[in-house]
Biopython code that builds the backbone (N, CA, C, O; Angstrom):
import numpy as np
from Bio.PDB.StructureBuilder import StructureBuilder

atoms = [
    (1, "ASP", "N", (-8.959, -14.636, 17.028)),
    (1, "ASP", "CA", (-7.800, -14.675, 17.898)),
    (1, "ASP", "C", (-6.566, -15.199, 17.174)),
    (1, "ASP", "O", (-5.451, -14.728, 17.397)),
    (2, "ILE", "N", (-6.786, -16.175, 16.308)),
    (2, "ILE", "CA", (-5.664, -16.759, 15.580)),
    (2, "ILE", "C", (-5.016, -15.714, 14.676)),
    (2, "ILE", "O", (-3.790, -15.633, 14.597)),
    (3, "LEU", "N", (-5.838, -14.913, 13.993)),
    (3, "LEU", "CA", (-5.317, -13.872, 13.104)),
    (3, "LEU", "C", (-4.485, -12.858, 13.884)),
    (3, "LEU", "O", (-3.390, -12.499, 13.451)),
    (4, "TRP", "N", (-4.981, -12.398, 15.012)),
    (4, "TRP", "CA", (-4.261, -11.389, 15.780)),
    (4, "TRP", "C", (-2.976, -11.976, 16.367)),
    (4, "TRP", "O", (-1.961, -11.283, 16.438)),
    (5, "GLN", "N", (-3.007, -13.231, 16.784)),
    (5, "GLN", "CA", (-1.799, -13.889, 17.280)),
    (5, "GLN", "C", (-0.780, -14.027, 16.148)),
    (5, "GLN", "O", (0.412, -13.797, 16.350)),
    (6, "TRP", "N", (-1.251, -14.404, 14.961)),
    (6, "TRP", "CA", (-0.362, -14.556, 13.805)),
    (6, "TRP", "C", (0.280, -13.222, 13.449)),
    (6, "TRP", "O", (1.474, -13.174, 13.155)),
    (7, "LEU", "N", (-0.490, -12.140, 13.471)),
    (7, "LEU", "CA", (0.063, -10.815, 13.174)),
    (7, "LEU", "C", (1.167, -10.450, 14.163)),
    (7, "LEU", "O", (2.225, -9.959, 13.769)),
    (8, "ALA", "N", (0.917, -10.690, 15.438)),
    (8, "ALA", "CA", (1.912, -10.377, 16.455)),
    (8, "ALA", "C", (3.181, -11.204, 16.273)),
    (8, "ALA", "O", (4.282, -10.715, 16.524)),
    (9, "GLU", "N", (3.031, -12.455, 15.837)),
    (9, "GLU", "CA", (4.201, -13.294, 15.591)),
    (9, "GLU", "C", (4.989, -12.816, 14.374)),
    (9, "GLU", "O", (6.217, -12.893, 14.362)),
    (10, "GLN", "N", (4.288, -12.321, 13.347)),
    (10, "GLN", "CA", (4.950, -11.850, 12.133)),
    (10, "GLN", "C", (5.662, -10.514, 12.354)),
    (10, "GLN", "O", (6.749, -10.286, 11.821)),
    (11, "ASP", "N", (5.049, -9.644, 13.133)),
    (11, "ASP", "CA", (5.589, -8.306, 13.368)),
    (11, "ASP", "C", (5.082, -7.844, 14.726)),
    (11, "ASP", "O", (3.947, -7.379, 14.831)),
    (12, "HIS", "N", (5.900, -7.962, 15.766)),
    (12, "HIS", "CA", (5.448, -7.704, 17.137)),
    (12, "HIS", "C", (4.901, -6.295, 17.337)),
    (12, "HIS", "O", (4.115, -6.076, 18.258)),
    (13, "GLU", "N", (5.295, -5.333, 16.500)),
    (13, "GLU", "CA", (4.772, -3.972, 16.619)),
    (13, "GLU", "C", (3.303, -3.882, 16.216)),
    (13, "GLU", "O", (2.621, -2.922, 16.573)),
    (14, "LEU", "N", (2.812, -4.873, 15.477)),
    (14, "LEU", "CA", (1.449, -4.822, 14.960)),
    (14, "LEU", "C", (0.403, -5.348, 15.936)),
    (14, "LEU", "O", (-0.788, -5.334, 15.627)),
    (15, "GLU", "N", (0.825, -5.805, 17.092)),
    (15, "GLU", "CA", (-0.139, -6.300, 18.064)),
    (15, "GLU", "C", (-1.116, -5.180, 18.406)),
    (15, "GLU", "O", (-0.711, -4.107, 18.854)),
    (16, "GLY", "N", (-2.389, -5.437, 18.195)),
    (16, "GLY", "CA", (-3.419, -4.436, 18.462)),
    (16, "GLY", "C", (-3.630, -3.436, 17.333)),
    (16, "GLY", "O", (-4.396, -2.486, 17.492)),
    (17, "ALA", "N", (-2.962, -3.633, 16.188)),
    (17, "ALA", "CA", (-3.108, -2.689, 15.080)),
    (17, "ALA", "C", (-4.459, -2.789, 14.396)),
    (17, "ALA", "O", (-4.903, -1.829, 13.766)),
    (18, "LEU", "N", (-5.123, -3.938, 14.507)),
    (18, "LEU", "CA", (-6.442, -4.124, 13.903)),
    (18, "LEU", "C", (-7.483, -4.295, 14.998)),
    (18, "LEU", "O", (-7.176, -4.832, 16.062)),
    (19, "PRO", "N", (-8.723, -3.844, 14.751)),
    (19, "PRO", "CA", (-9.795, -4.074, 15.734)),
    (19, "PRO", "C", (-10.142, -5.561, 15.780)),
    (19, "PRO", "O", (-9.743, -6.327, 14.903)),
    (20, "LEU", "N", (-10.873, -5.954, 16.790)),
    (20, "LEU", "CA", (-11.213, -7.364, 16.943)),
    (20, "LEU", "C", (-12.159, -7.859, 15.861)),
    (20, "LEU", "O", (-12.214, -9.061, 15.601)),
    (21, "GLU", "N", (-12.902, -6.965, 15.225)),
    (21, "GLU", "CA", (-13.788, -7.343, 14.131)),
    (21, "GLU", "C", (-13.247, -6.734, 12.846)),
    (21, "GLU", "O", (-13.082, -5.517, 12.763)),
    (22, "LEU", "N", (-12.965, -7.568, 11.835)),
    (22, "LEU", "CA", (-12.390, -7.068, 10.590)),
    (22, "LEU", "C", (-13.301, -6.075, 9.888)),
    (22, "LEU", "O", (-12.814, -5.206, 9.165)),
    (23, "CYS", "N", (-14.617, -6.182, 10.081)),
    (23, "CYS", "CA", (-15.527, -5.244, 9.423)),
    (23, "CYS", "C", (-15.359, -3.829, 9.965)),
    (23, "CYS", "O", (-15.868, -2.879, 9.370)),
    (24, "LYS", "N", (-14.655, -3.673, 11.083)),
    (24, "LYS", "CA", (-14.455, -2.351, 11.669)),
    (24, "LYS", "C", (-13.080, -1.766, 11.355)),
    (24, "LYS", "O", (-12.690, -0.754, 11.938)),
    (25, "VAL", "N", (-12.350, -2.388, 10.445)),
    (25, "VAL", "CA", (-11.040, -1.872, 10.064)),
    (25, "VAL", "C", (-11.239, -0.533, 9.360)),
    (25, "VAL", "O", (-11.964, -0.441, 8.369)),
    (26, "ASP", "N", (-10.601, 0.477, 9.872)),
    (26, "ASP", "CA", (-10.700, 1.821, 9.317)),
    (26, "ASP", "C", (-9.290, 2.391, 9.317)),
    (26, "ASP", "O", (-8.760, 2.746, 10.370)),
    (27, "VAL", "N", (-8.684, 2.479, 8.146)),
    (27, "VAL", "CA", (-7.298, 2.933, 8.068)),
    (27, "VAL", "C", (-7.174, 4.390, 8.509)),
    (27, "VAL", "O", (-6.221, 4.744, 9.203)),
    (28, "TYR", "N", (-8.119, 5.232, 8.120)),
    (28, "TYR", "CA", (-7.997, 6.656, 8.435)),
    (28, "TYR", "C", (-8.140, 6.934, 9.925)),
    (28, "TYR", "O", (-7.334, 7.673, 10.490)),
    (29, "HIS", "N", (-9.142, 6.362, 10.568)),
    (29, "HIS", "CA", (-9.406, 6.663, 11.968)),
    (29, "HIS", "C", (-8.740, 5.678, 12.930)),
    (29, "HIS", "O", (-9.246, 5.456, 14.030)),
    (30, "ALA", "N", (-7.642, 5.102, 12.540)),
    (30, "ALA", "CA", (-6.941, 4.145, 13.392)),
    (30, "ALA", "C", (-6.479, 4.831, 14.669)),
    (30, "ALA", "O", (-5.992, 5.961, 14.637)),
    (31, "ARG", "N", (-6.635, 4.141, 15.793)),
    (31, "ARG", "CA", (-6.141, 4.709, 17.049)),
    (31, "ARG", "C", (-4.618, 4.759, 17.037)),
    (31, "ARG", "O", (-4.006, 5.705, 17.533)),
    (32, "GLN", "N", (-4.025, 3.724, 16.464)),
    (32, "GLN", "CA", (-2.584, 3.755, 16.246)),
    (32, "GLN", "C", (-2.363, 4.376, 14.879)),
    (32, "GLN", "O", (-3.314, 4.587, 14.127)),
    (33, "ALA", "N", (-1.139, 4.661, 14.563)),
    (33, "ALA", "CA", (-0.826, 5.257, 13.268)),
    (33, "ALA", "C", (-1.382, 4.397, 12.147)),
    (33, "ALA", "O", (-1.334, 3.169, 12.212)),
    (34, "SER", "N", (-1.909, 5.048, 11.118)),
    (34, "SER", "CA", (-2.497, 4.287, 10.018)),
    (34, "SER", "C", (-1.451, 3.420, 9.325)),
    (34, "SER", "O", (-1.799, 2.415, 8.704)),
    (35, "SER", "N", (-0.181, 3.791, 9.422)),
    (35, "SER", "CA", (0.861, 2.963, 8.803)),
    (35, "SER", "C", (0.897, 1.567, 9.429)),
    (35, "SER", "O", (1.209, 0.598, 8.737)),
    (36, "PHE", "N", (0.585, 1.443, 10.724)),
    (36, "PHE", "CA", (0.522, 0.131, 11.366)),
    (36, "PHE", "C", (-0.624, -0.688, 10.767)),
    (36, "PHE", "O", (-0.465, -1.881, 10.507)),
    (37, "ARG", "N", (-1.767, -0.054, 10.550)),
    (37, "ARG", "CA", (-2.900, -0.771, 9.968)),
    (37, "ARG", "C", (-2.573, -1.219, 8.554)),
    (37, "ARG", "O", (-2.917, -2.333, 8.159)),
    (38, "ILE", "N", (-1.915, -0.365, 7.793)),
    (38, "ILE", "CA", (-1.565, -0.727, 6.419)),
    (38, "ILE", "C", (-0.609, -1.905, 6.423)),
    (38, "ILE", "O", (-0.763, -2.830, 5.625)),
    (39, "ARG", "N", (0.380, -1.884, 7.313)),
    (39, "ARG", "CA", (1.304, -3.025, 7.421)),
    (39, "ARG", "C", (0.546, -4.294, 7.802)),
    (39, "ARG", "O", (0.804, -5.367, 7.256)),
    (40, "ALA", "N", (-0.386, -4.165, 8.739)),
    (40, "ALA", "CA", (-1.164, -5.330, 9.170)),
    (40, "ALA", "C", (-2.038, -5.848, 8.032)),
    (40, "ALA", "O", (-2.139, -7.059, 7.833)),
    (41, "LEU", "N", (-2.669, -4.945, 7.284)),
    (41, "LEU", "CA", (-3.510, -5.376, 6.168)),
    (41, "LEU", "C", (-2.691, -6.057, 5.075)),
    (41, "LEU", "O", (-3.175, -6.981, 4.421)),
    (42, "LYS", "N", (-1.463, -5.609, 4.876)),
    (42, "LYS", "CA", (-0.590, -6.268, 3.899)),
    (42, "LYS", "C", (-0.274, -7.689, 4.338)),
    (42, "LYS", "O", (-0.219, -8.594, 3.505)),
    (43, "LEU", "N", (-0.067, -7.896, 5.620)),
    (43, "LEU", "CA", (0.186, -9.251, 6.120)),
    (43, "LEU", "C", (-1.062, -10.123, 6.010)),
    (43, "LEU", "O", (-0.962, -11.305, 5.679)),
    (44, "VAL", "N", (-2.234, -9.554, 6.283)),
    (44, "VAL", "CA", (-3.488, -10.297, 6.140)),
    (44, "VAL", "C", (-3.668, -10.706, 4.680)),
    (44, "VAL", "O", (-4.085, -11.830, 4.398)),
    (45, "ALA", "N", (-3.362, -9.814, 3.765)),
    (45, "ALA", "CA", (-3.466, -10.127, 2.331)),
    (45, "ALA", "C", (-2.526, -11.264, 1.976)),
    (45, "ALA", "O", (-2.884, -12.162, 1.214)),
    (46, "GLN", "N", (-1.326, -11.223, 2.531)),
    (46, "GLN", "CA", (-0.354, -12.300, 2.285)),
    (46, "GLN", "C", (-0.902, -13.626, 2.797)),
    (46, "GLN", "O", (-0.793, -14.649, 2.121)),
    (47, "LEU", "N", (-1.486, -13.611, 3.982)),
    (47, "LEU", "CA", (-2.049, -14.824, 4.572)),
    (47, "LEU", "C", (-3.211, -15.349, 3.726)),
    (47, "LEU", "O", (-3.361, -16.559, 3.558)),
    (48, "ALA", "N", (-4.035, -14.439, 3.193)),
    (48, "ALA", "CA", (-5.192, -14.830, 2.385)),
    (48, "ALA", "C", (-4.819, -15.096, 0.933)),
    (48, "ALA", "O", (-5.663, -15.493, 0.130)),
    (49, "ASP", "N", (-3.554, -14.876, 0.601)),
    (49, "ASP", "CA", (-3.057, -15.074, -0.763)),
    (49, "ASP", "C", (-3.820, -14.215, -1.776)),
    (49, "ASP", "O", (-4.229, -14.683, -2.839)),
    (50, "VAL", "N", (-3.998, -12.928, -1.405)),
    (50, "VAL", "CA", (-4.605, -11.946, -2.307)),
    (50, "VAL", "C", (-3.660, -10.763, -2.439)),
    (50, "VAL", "O", (-2.739, -10.595, -1.640)),
    (51, "ASN", "N", (-3.896, -9.959, -3.438)),
    (51, "ASN", "CA", (-3.070, -8.781, -3.676)),
    (51, "ASN", "C", (-3.376, -7.715, -2.624)),
    (51, "ASN", "O", (-4.527, -7.304, -2.479)),
    (52, "ALA", "N", (-2.376, -7.276, -1.905)),
    (52, "ALA", "CA", (-2.560, -6.253, -0.870)),
    (52, "ALA", "C", (-3.112, -4.966, -1.463)),
    (52, "ALA", "O", (-3.874, -4.257, -0.806)),
    (53, "GLY", "N", (-2.736, -4.661, -2.697)),
    (53, "GLY", "CA", (-3.244, -3.451, -3.349)),
    (53, "GLY", "C", (-4.747, -3.474, -3.505)),
    (53, "GLY", "O", (-5.396, -2.432, -3.417)),
    (54, "ASP", "N", (-5.317, -4.664, -3.738)),
    (54, "ASP", "CA", (-6.770, -4.778, -3.875)),
    (54, "ASP", "C", (-7.472, -4.460, -2.558)),
    (54, "ASP", "O", (-8.536, -3.841, -2.554)),
    (55, "ILE", "N", (-6.885, -4.877, -1.453)),
    (55, "ILE", "CA", (-7.469, -4.594, -0.140)),
    (55, "ILE", "C", (-7.301, -3.114, 0.198)),
    (55, "ILE", "O", (-8.253, -2.463, 0.627)),
    (56, "LEU", "N", (-6.103, -2.586, 0.009)),
    (56, "LEU", "CA", (-5.848, -1.189, 0.360)),
    (56, "LEU", "C", (-6.611, -0.215, -0.532)),
    (56, "LEU", "O", (-6.895, 0.911, -0.123)),
    (57, "ALA", "N", (-6.942, -0.642, -1.748)),
    (57, "ALA", "CA", (-7.707, 0.223, -2.647)),
    (57, "ALA", "C", (-9.112, 0.474, -2.117)),
    (57, "ALA", "O", (-9.762, 1.436, -2.527)),
    (58, "LEU", "N", (-9.587, -0.366, -1.222)),
    (58, "LEU", "CA", (-10.917, -0.200, -0.647)),
    (58, "LEU", "C", (-10.937, 0.782, 0.515)),
    (58, "LEU", "O", (-12.008, 1.206, 0.947)),
    (59, "ALA", "N", (-9.778, 1.144, 1.020)),
    (59, "ALA", "CA", (-9.700, 1.956, 2.233)),
    (59, "ALA", "C", (-9.439, 3.429, 1.920)),
    (59, "ALA", "O", (-8.690, 3.759, 1.001)),
    (60, "TRP", "N", (-10.067, 4.302, 2.698)),
    (60, "TRP", "CA", (-9.721, 5.724, 2.658)),
    (60, "TRP", "C", (-8.461, 5.899, 3.476)),
    (60, "TRP", "O", (-8.340, 5.333, 4.562)),
    (61, "ARG", "N", (-7.518, 6.678, 2.965)),
    (61, "ARG", "CA", (-6.256, 6.903, 3.674)),
    (61, "ARG", "C", (-5.983, 8.390, 3.782)),
    (61, "ARG", "O", (-6.467, 9.194, 2.986)),
    (62, "ARG", "N", (-5.192, 8.734, 4.792)),
    (62, "ARG", "CA", (-4.779, 10.125, 4.960)),
    (62, "ARG", "C", (-4.027, 10.590, 3.725)),
    (62, "ARG", "O", (-3.334, 9.812, 3.069)),
    (63, "SER", "N", (-4.175, 11.861, 3.423)),
    (63, "SER", "CA", (-3.457, 12.449, 2.305)),
    (63, "SER", "C", (-2.743, 13.701, 2.806)),
    (63, "SER", "O", (-3.245, 14.392, 3.692)),
    (64, "ASN", "N", (-1.595, 13.988, 2.251)),
    (64, "ASN", "CA", (-0.885, 15.217, 2.599)),
    (64, "ASN", "C", (-1.486, 16.433, 1.900)),
    (64, "ASN", "O", (-1.169, 17.573, 2.239)),
    (65, "PHE", "N", (-2.350, 16.184, 0.931)),
    (65, "PHE", "CA", (-2.991, 17.258, 0.188)),
    (65, "PHE", "C", (-3.976, 17.984, 1.098)),
    (65, "PHE", "O", (-4.606, 17.355, 1.949)),
    (66, "LYS", "N", (-4.116, 19.280, 0.936)),
    (66, "LYS", "CA", (-5.057, 20.080, 1.724)),
    (66, "LYS", "C", (-5.992, 20.826, 0.793)),
    (66, "LYS", "O", (-5.580, 21.284, -0.273)),
    (67, "PHE", "N", (-7.245, 20.949, 1.189)),
    (67, "PHE", "CA", (-8.213, 21.797, 0.511)),
    (67, "PHE", "C", (-8.367, 23.033, 1.390)),
    (67, "PHE", "O", (-9.214, 23.067, 2.282)),
    (68, "GLY", "N", (-7.544, 24.046, 1.134)),
    (68, "GLY", "CA", (-7.490, 25.194, 2.037)),
    (68, "GLY", "C", (-6.957, 24.720, 3.372)),
    (68, "GLY", "O", (-5.819, 24.262, 3.469)),
    (69, "ASN", "N", (-7.789, 24.833, 4.407)),
    (69, "ASN", "CA", (-7.366, 24.356, 5.734)),
    (69, "ASN", "C", (-8.014, 23.013, 6.077)),
    (69, "ASN", "O", (-7.920, 22.561, 7.218)),
    (70, "LEU", "N", (-8.671, 22.367, 5.103)),
    (70, "LEU", "CA", (-9.339, 21.094, 5.343)),
    (70, "LEU", "C", (-8.417, 19.915, 5.046)),
    (70, "LEU", "O", (-7.748, 19.879, 4.013)),
    (71, "ALA", "N", (-8.393, 18.962, 5.959)),
    (71, "ALA", "CA", (-7.622, 17.739, 5.750)),
    (71, "ALA", "C", (-8.261, 16.935, 4.630)),
    (71, "ALA", "O", (-9.463, 17.040, 4.384)),
    (72, "ALA", "N", (-7.456, 16.139, 3.959)),
    (72, "ALA", "CA", (-7.939, 15.354, 2.827)),
    (72, "ALA", "C", (-7.684, 13.869, 3.058)),
    (72, "ALA", "O", (-6.779, 13.478, 3.795)),
    (73, "VAL", "N", (-8.511, 13.057, 2.405)),
    (73, "VAL", "CA", (-8.330, 11.609, 2.374)),
    (73, "VAL", "C", (-8.319, 11.178, 0.912)),
    (73, "VAL", "O", (-8.842, 11.871, 0.039)),
    (74, "SER", "N", (-7.712, 10.019, 0.666)),
    (74, "SER", "CA", (-7.668, 9.535, -0.710)),
    (74, "SER", "C", (-8.044, 8.062, -0.745)),
    (74, "SER", "O", (-7.858, 7.317, 0.216)),
    (75, "ARG", "N", (-8.576, 7.683, -1.883)),
    (75, "ARG", "CA", (-8.955, 6.293, -2.152)),
    (75, "ARG", "C", (-8.755, 6.095, -3.637)),
    (75, "ARG", "O", (-9.349, 6.810, -4.445)),
    (76, "ASN", "N", (-7.923, 5.130, -4.009)),
    (76, "ASN", "CA", (-7.521, 4.960, -5.400)),
    (76, "ASN", "C", (-6.959, 6.284, -5.893)),
    (76, "ASN", "O", (-6.016, 6.798, -5.292)),
    (77, "GLU", "N", (-7.487, 6.843, -6.938)),
    (77, "GLU", "CA", (-6.988, 8.114, -7.488)),
    (77, "GLU", "C", (-7.818, 9.309, -7.033)),
    (77, "GLU", "O", (-7.553, 10.433, -7.460)),
    (78, "LEU", "N", (-8.806, 9.095, -6.184)),
    (78, "LEU", "CA", (-9.705, 10.158, -5.740)),
    (78, "LEU", "C", (-9.221, 10.752, -4.424)),
    (78, "LEU", "O", (-8.963, 10.021, -3.469)),
    (79, "THR", "N", (-9.097, 12.079, -4.372)),
    (79, "THR", "CA", (-8.753, 12.788, -3.145)),
    (79, "THR", "C", (-9.867, 13.783, -2.862)),
    (79, "THR", "O", (-10.234, 14.581, -3.724)),
    (80, "ILE", "N", (-10.408, 13.728, -1.634)),
    (80, "ILE", "CA", (-11.509, 14.613, -1.264)),
    (80, "ILE", "C", (-11.255, 15.187, 0.127)),
    (80, "ILE", "O", (-10.471, 14.627, 0.894)),
    (81, "PRO", "N", (-11.918, 16.309, 0.459)),
    (81, "PRO", "CA", (-11.831, 16.800, 1.840)),
    (81, "PRO", "C", (-12.474, 15.795, 2.790)),
    (81, "PRO", "O", (-13.539, 15.253, 2.494)),
    (82, "LEU", "N", (-11.845, 15.551, 3.904)),
    (82, "LEU", "CA", (-12.386, 14.639, 4.910)),
    (82, "LEU", "C", (-13.786, 15.079, 5.324)),
    (82, "LEU", "O", (-14.627, 14.248, 5.667)),
    (83, "GLU", "N", (-14.026, 16.354, 5.293)),
    (83, "GLU", "CA", (-15.316, 16.932, 5.670)),
    (83, "GLU", "C", (-16.472, 16.355, 4.844)),
    (83, "GLU", "O", (-17.608, 16.347, 5.319)),
    (84, "LEU", "N", (-16.218, 15.876, 3.635)),
    (84, "LEU", "CA", (-17.271, 15.342, 2.768)),
    (84, "LEU", "C", (-17.560, 13.867, 3.006)),
    (84, "LEU", "O", (-18.478, 13.317, 2.398)),
    (85, "LEU", "N", (-16.802, 13.222, 3.871)),
    (85, "LEU", "CA", (-16.932, 11.783, 4.081)),
    (85, "LEU", "C", (-17.811, 11.495, 5.297)),
    (85, "LEU", "O", (-17.557, 12.000, 6.390)),
    (86, "ARG", "N", (-18.847, 10.678, 5.093)),
    (86, "ARG", "CA", (-19.693, 10.268, 6.213)),
    (86, "ARG", "C", (-18.910, 9.276, 7.073)),
    (86, "ARG", "O", (-18.152, 8.455, 6.556)),
    (87, "THR", "N", (-19.101, 9.360, 8.367)),
    (87, "THR", "CA", (-18.407, 8.424, 9.255)),
    (87, "THR", "C", (-19.376, 7.497, 9.985)),
    (87, "THR", "O", (-18.961, 6.488, 10.555)),
    (88, "ASP", "N", (-20.659, 7.833, 9.968)),
    (88, "ASP", "CA", (-21.662, 6.949, 10.561)),
    (88, "ASP", "C", (-22.985, 7.164, 9.829)),
    (88, "ASP", "O", (-23.111, 8.089, 9.025)),
    (89, "ASN", "N", (-23.942, 6.332, 10.100)),
    (89, "ASN", "CA", (-25.259, 6.431, 9.461)),
    (89, "ASN", "C", (-25.150, 6.537, 7.946)),
    (89, "ASN", "O", (-25.641, 7.493, 7.345)),
    (90, "ILE", "N", (-24.519, 5.575, 7.347)),
    (90, "ILE", "CA", (-24.338, 5.562, 5.897)),
    (90, "ILE", "C", (-25.630, 5.062, 5.250)),
    (90, "ILE", "O", (-26.035, 3.926, 5.495)),
    (91, "PRO", "N", (-26.287, 5.892, 4.427)),
    (91, "PRO", "CA", (-27.502, 5.424, 3.760)),
    (91, "PRO", "C", (-27.155, 4.449, 2.645)),
    (91, "PRO", "O", (-26.021, 4.415, 2.168)),
    (92, "VAL", "N", (-28.118, 3.675, 2.242)),
    (92, "VAL", "CA", (-27.909, 2.731, 1.139)),
    (92, "VAL", "C", (-29.170, 2.664, 0.282)),
    (92, "VAL", "O", (-30.255, 3.049, 0.717)),
    (93, "CYS", "N", (-29.009, 2.180, -0.913)),
    (93, "CYS", "CA", (-30.133, 1.898, -1.803)),
    (93, "CYS", "C", (-30.426, 0.407, -1.683)),
    (93, "CYS", "O", (-29.571, -0.423, -1.991)),
    (94, "ILE", "N", (-31.609, 0.073, -1.245)),
    (94, "ILE", "CA", (-31.979, -1.330, -1.056)),
    (94, "ILE", "C", (-31.905, -2.093, -2.378)),
    (94, "ILE", "O", (-31.494, -3.253, -2.405)),
    (95, "GLU", "N", (-32.299, -1.449, -3.463)),
    (95, "GLU", "CA", (-32.257, -2.123, -4.766)),
    (95, "GLU", "C", (-30.818, -2.433, -5.174)),
    (95, "GLU", "O", (-30.547, -3.488, -5.747)),
    (96, "CYS", "N", (-29.897, -1.517, -4.882)),
    (96, "CYS", "CA", (-28.474, -1.774, -5.163)),
    (96, "CYS", "C", (-27.965, -2.948, -4.337)),
    (96, "CYS", "O", (-27.183, -3.763, -4.825)),
    (97, "LEU", "N", (-28.411, -3.034, -3.075)),
    (97, "LEU", "CA", (-27.977, -4.140, -2.220)),
    (97, "LEU", "C", (-28.500, -5.478, -2.727)),
    (97, "LEU", "O", (-27.830, -6.499, -2.575)),
    (98, "PHE", "N", (-29.684, -5.487, -3.326)),
    (98, "PHE", "CA", (-30.187, -6.731, -3.915)),
    (98, "PHE", "C", (-29.320, -7.153, -5.093)),
    (98, "PHE", "O", (-29.143, -8.346, -5.341)),
    (99, "GLU", "N", (-28.778, -6.178, -5.821)),
    (99, "GLU", "CA", (-27.948, -6.468, -6.989)),
    (99, "GLU", "C", (-26.525, -6.863, -6.605)),
    (99, "GLU", "O", (-25.896, -7.676, -7.283)),
    (100, "SER", "N", (-26.023, -6.289, -5.523)),
    (100, "SER", "CA", (-24.654, -6.542, -5.086)),
    (100, "SER", "C", (-24.611, -6.445, -3.570)),
    (100, "SER", "O", (-25.332, -5.638, -2.983)),
    (101, "SER", "N", (-23.783, -7.250, -2.929)),
    (101, "SER", "CA", (-23.780, -7.319, -1.467)),
    (101, "SER", "C", (-22.834, -6.325, -0.803)),
    (101, "SER", "O", (-22.494, -6.495, 0.367)),
    (102, "TYR", "N", (-22.405, -5.300, -1.518)),
    (102, "TYR", "CA", (-21.559, -4.292, -0.896)),
    (102, "TYR", "C", (-22.158, -2.909, -1.122)),
    (102, "TYR", "O", (-22.975, -2.713, -2.021)),
    (103, "ILE", "N", (-21.748, -1.970, -0.309)),
    (103, "ILE", "CA", (-22.238, -0.601, -0.417)),
    (103, "ILE", "C", (-21.230, 0.194, -1.239)),
    (103, "ILE", "O", (-20.076, 0.322, -0.829)),
    (104, "PRO", "N", (-21.634, 0.731, -2.387)),
    (104, "PRO", "CA", (-20.702, 1.511, -3.207)),
    (104, "PRO", "C", (-20.157, 2.710, -2.427)),
    (104, "PRO", "O", (-20.849, 3.279, -1.583)),
    (105, "PHE", "N", (-18.913, 3.084, -2.719)),
    (105, "PHE", "CA", (-18.256, 4.131, -1.942)),
    (105, "PHE", "C", (-18.960, 5.472, -2.019)),
    (105, "PHE", "O", (-18.852, 6.270, -1.088)),
    (106, "HIS", "N", (-19.690, 5.748, -3.117)),
    (106, "HIS", "CA", (-20.290, 7.079, -3.221)),
    (106, "HIS", "C", (-21.332, 7.330, -2.134)),
    (106, "HIS", "O", (-21.649, 8.487, -1.856)),
    (107, "TRP", "N", (-21.874, 6.282, -1.510)),
    (107, "TRP", "CA", (-22.794, 6.486, -0.392)),
    (107, "TRP", "C", (-22.061, 7.032, 0.839)),
    (107, "TRP", "O", (-22.707, 7.552, 1.749)),
    (108, "HIS", "N", (-20.773, 6.931, 0.884)),
    (108, "HIS", "CA", (-20.001, 7.471, 2.004)),
    (108, "HIS", "C", (-19.770, 8.971, 1.862)),
    (108, "HIS", "O", (-19.282, 9.616, 2.790)),
    (109, "LEU", "N", (-20.115, 9.521, 0.719)),
    (109, "LEU", "CA", (-19.931, 10.957, 0.477)),
    (109, "LEU", "C", (-21.187, 11.717, 0.906)),
    (109, "LEU", "O", (-22.288, 11.395, 0.460)),
    (110, "LYS", "N", (-21.031, 12.709, 1.756)),
    (110, "LYS", "CA", (-22.177, 13.461, 2.285)),
    (110, "LYS", "C", (-23.067, 14.068, 1.203)),
    (110, "LYS", "O", (-24.288, 14.050, 1.361)),
    (111, "PRO", "N", (-22.518, 14.601, 0.118)),
    (111, "PRO", "CA", (-23.402, 15.196, -0.898)),
    (111, "PRO", "C", (-24.278, 14.185, -1.639)),
    (111, "PRO", "O", (-25.262, 14.577, -2.267)),
    (112, "TYR", "N", (-23.948, 12.907, -1.582)),
    (112, "TYR", "CA", (-24.719, 11.899, -2.309)),
    (112, "TYR", "C", (-25.978, 11.581, -1.510)),
    (112, "TYR", "O", (-25.901, 10.994, -0.430)),
    (113, "LYS", "N", (-27.133, 11.966, -2.039)),
    (113, "LYS", "CA", (-28.389, 11.863, -1.285)),
    (113, "LYS", "C", (-29.351, 10.813, -1.829)),
    (113, "LYS", "O", (-30.166, 10.286, -1.072)),
    (114, "ALA", "N", (-29.278, 10.495, -3.124)),
    (114, "ALA", "CA", (-30.207, 9.544, -3.729)),
    (114, "ALA", "C", (-29.478, 8.715, -4.777)),
    (114, "ALA", "O", (-28.531, 9.179, -5.413)),
    (115, "CYS", "N", (-29.933, 7.495, -4.940)),
    (115, "CYS", "CA", (-29.305, 6.589, -5.900)),
    (115, "CYS", "C", (-29.501, 7.115, -7.314)),
    (115, "CYS", "O", (-30.627, 7.357, -7.748)),
    (116, "HIS", "N", (-28.412, 7.286, -8.014)),
    (116, "HIS", "CA", (-28.485, 7.781, -9.396)),
    (116, "HIS", "C", (-29.029, 6.709, -10.341)),
    (116, "HIS", "O", (-29.527, 7.026, -11.421)),
    (117, "LYS", "N", (-28.935, 5.453, -9.938)),
    (117, "LYS", "CA", (-29.365, 4.349, -10.794)),
    (117, "LYS", "C", (-30.866, 4.054, -10.627)),
    (117, "LYS", "O", (-31.589, 3.870, -11.607)),
    (118, "HIS", "N", (-31.312, 4.014, -9.371)),
    (118, "HIS", "CA", (-32.697, 3.618, -9.087)),
    (118, "HIS", "C", (-33.583, 4.805, -8.675)),
    (118, "HIS", "O", (-34.782, 4.647, -8.449)),
    (119, "LYS", "N", (-32.981, 5.971, -8.584)),
    (119, "LYS", "CA", (-33.736, 7.196, -8.240)),
    (119, "LYS", "C", (-34.429, 7.091, -6.892)),
    (119, "LYS", "O", (-35.515, 7.638, -6.702)),
    (120, "THR", "N", (-33.799, 6.384, -5.954)),
    (120, "THR", "CA", (-34.379, 6.261, -4.610)),
    (120, "THR", "C", (-33.457, 6.897, -3.595)),
    (120, "THR", "O", (-33.761, 6.900, -2.402)),
]
sb = StructureBuilder()
sb.init_structure("model")
sb.init_model(0)
sb.init_chain("A")
sb.init_seg("    ")
for serial, (resi, resn, name, xyz) in enumerate(atoms, 1):
    if name == "N":
        sb.init_residue(resn, " ", resi, " ")
    sb.init_atom(name, np.array(xyz, "f"), 0.0, 1.0, " ", f" {name:<3s}", serial, name[0])
structure = sb.get_structure()
């Protein structure tokens, strides 16, 4: 509650720009314009005293690029058709999770079916 109140005080247009749980922040599928979420994430980065670019680099964002008639998303320097991105039921490699506590982005890609490192 404190974070959402602080955001509203910093920029009144950002009230409601982020979901109530930070783990559910999704820049691409934002109910409000993704630009509001990006502005809100930049303020959160400022509050946490971290580089906003590091936070935004983790997010898939809308891209003006098109693959034929398919919409595209981008993350860092990678641009892919939105059609290739999983939105739910993201598989993971248990061995990778033991090594690191985050899910690598390639598991979000529909064509990725098995861990290239552990062959599972």
